[in-house]
C-alpha positions as CSV (number, residue, x, y, z in Angstrom):
1,M,155.7,-3.0,137.8
2,V,157.5,-1.1,135.1
3,S,155.1,0.0,132.4
4,S,157.4,1.5,129.8
5,S,161.0,1.6,128.6
6,H,161.1,5.2,129.7
7,E,160.2,4.3,133.3
8,A,162.7,1.5,133.2
9,M,165.5,3.9,132.2
10,H,164.5,6.2,135.0
11,R,164.5,3.4,137.6
12,I,167.9,2.1,136.5
13,F,169.3,5.7,136.5
14,Q,168.0,6.3,140.0
15,E,169.6,3.2,141.3
16,D,172.9,3.7,139.6
17,P,173.3,7.0,137.8
18,G,176.8,6.1,136.5
19,V,175.6,3.0,134.7
20,F,174.8,4.8,131.5
21,A,178.0,6.9,131.5
22,R,180.1,3.7,132.0
23,T,178.1,2.0,129.2
24,F,178.8,4.9,126.8
25,R,182.5,4.5,127.4
26,T,182.3,1.0,126.0
27,L,180.4,2.1,122.9
28,G,182.9,4.8,121.9
29,G,182.8,7.3,119.1
30,D,179.8,8.8,117.5
31,T,177.5,6.2,118.7
32,A,178.2,7.1,122.3
33,M,177.8,10.8,121.6
34,I,174.4,10.2,120.0
35,F,173.2,8.1,122.9
36,A,174.5,10.6,125.4
37,E,172.7,13.4,123.7
38,L,169.5,11.5,123.4
39,T,169.6,10.5,127.0
40,E,170.0,14.1,128.2
41,L,167.2,15.2,125.9
42,G,165.0,12.4,127.1
43,L,165.5,13.3,130.7
44,G,164.2,16.8,130.0
45,S,163.7,18.8,133.2
46,A,163.6,15.7,135.5
47,P,165.8,15.9,138.6
48,A,167.9,13.2,137.1
49,A,168.8,15.5,134.2
50,Q,171.2,17.5,136.3
51,I,172.8,14.4,137.7
52,W,173.3,13.2,134.1
53,R,174.9,16.5,133.1
54,D,177.2,16.3,136.1
55,L,178.2,12.8,135.2
56,M,178.8,13.5,131.6
57,S,180.7,16.7,132.2
58,V,183.3,15.1,134.4
59,D,185.2,13.2,131.7
60,L,184.3,13.2,128.0
61,S,187.8,12.5,126.9
62,F,186.9,8.8,126.2
63,F,185.1,10.0,123.1
64,R,187.7,9.5,120.4
65,S,185.8,10.1,117.2
66,E,186.9,12.5,114.6
67,T,184.0,14.7,115.5
68,S,184.8,14.7,119.2
69,E,188.4,15.6,118.6
70,R,187.4,18.4,116.2
71,L,184.9,19.8,118.8
72,R,187.6,19.8,121.5
73,S,190.1,21.5,119.2
74,E,187.5,24.1,118.2
75,G,186.8,24.7,121.9
76,R,190.5,25.2,122.6
77,A,190.9,27.6,119.7
78,E,187.9,29.6,120.8
79,G,189.3,29.8,124.3
80,R,192.7,30.9,123.1
81,A,191.2,33.6,120.8
82,E,189.2,34.9,123.8
83,D,192.5,35.0,125.8
84,I,194.3,37.0,123.1
85,L,191.5,39.6,122.9
86,R,191.3,39.8,126.7
87,I,195.0,40.4,127.1
88,L,194.9,43.1,124.5
89,S,191.9,44.7,126.2
90,K,193.5,44.6,129.6
91,R,196.6,46.2,128.2
92,G,194.5,49.0,126.7
93,I,195.2,48.0,123.1
94,A,192.4,49.0,120.7
95,V,191.3,46.1,118.5
96,S,189.7,46.8,115.2
97,E,186.8,44.7,113.9
98,Q,189.2,43.2,111.2
99,V,191.7,42.1,113.9
100,R,188.9,40.7,116.1
101,E,187.4,38.8,113.2
102,R,190.8,37.4,112.1
103,V,191.6,36.2,115.7
104,V,188.2,34.6,116.4
105,S,188.0,32.9,112.9
106,C,191.4,31.3,113.3
107,S,191.3,27.6,114.2
108,D,195.0,26.8,114.1
109,L,196.2,26.4,117.7
110,D,199.9,26.9,116.7
111,V,199.1,30.2,115.0
112,L,196.9,31.3,117.9
113,G,199.7,30.4,120.3
114,E,202.1,32.7,118.4
115,W,199.4,35.5,118.5
116,L,198.9,34.9,122.2
117,D,202.7,35.4,122.8
118,R,202.6,38.6,120.6
119,S,199.6,39.9,122.5
120,L,201.8,40.4,125.5
121,T,204.0,42.9,123.8
122,A,201.9,44.3,120.9
123,E,201.6,48.0,120.6
124,V,198.6,47.8,118.3
125,G,196.3,45.0,117.4
126,E,197.8,44.5,114.0
127,D,201.1,43.6,115.7
128,L,199.7,40.1,116.3
129,F,200.1,39.3,112.7
130,V,203.7,40.6,112.2
131,A,206.4,38.1,112.9
132,T,209.3,39.6,114.9
133,K,212.7,39.3,113.5
134,A,214.9,36.9,115.5
């Protein structure tokens, strides 16, 4: 006999771990994000928690809220900024704190894309910010 809603959730999850992930896809948006977060927190350190994280990390693209889109964009911008700095480092180009701060604080993917291209040929870090004459 199930004695609590917590126990019921655990039993459902054990029988079909994907049931909650599929359900969240139908909720959409911020509501799904909230329930997903609360579910993971509620699972705590139970063995099911890792299964849950694995299920949710596979495909979160079904979240279409403005917040979800913003978070994905921020993640892409952070990754691109890291790539720029890594390329400069591997090329032996010194990067001042001002250059580093400007790169990591930029959230415009188009601008970061231009800087990424320039990082391949820059002679100094500041060259990232100087448009080449075409």
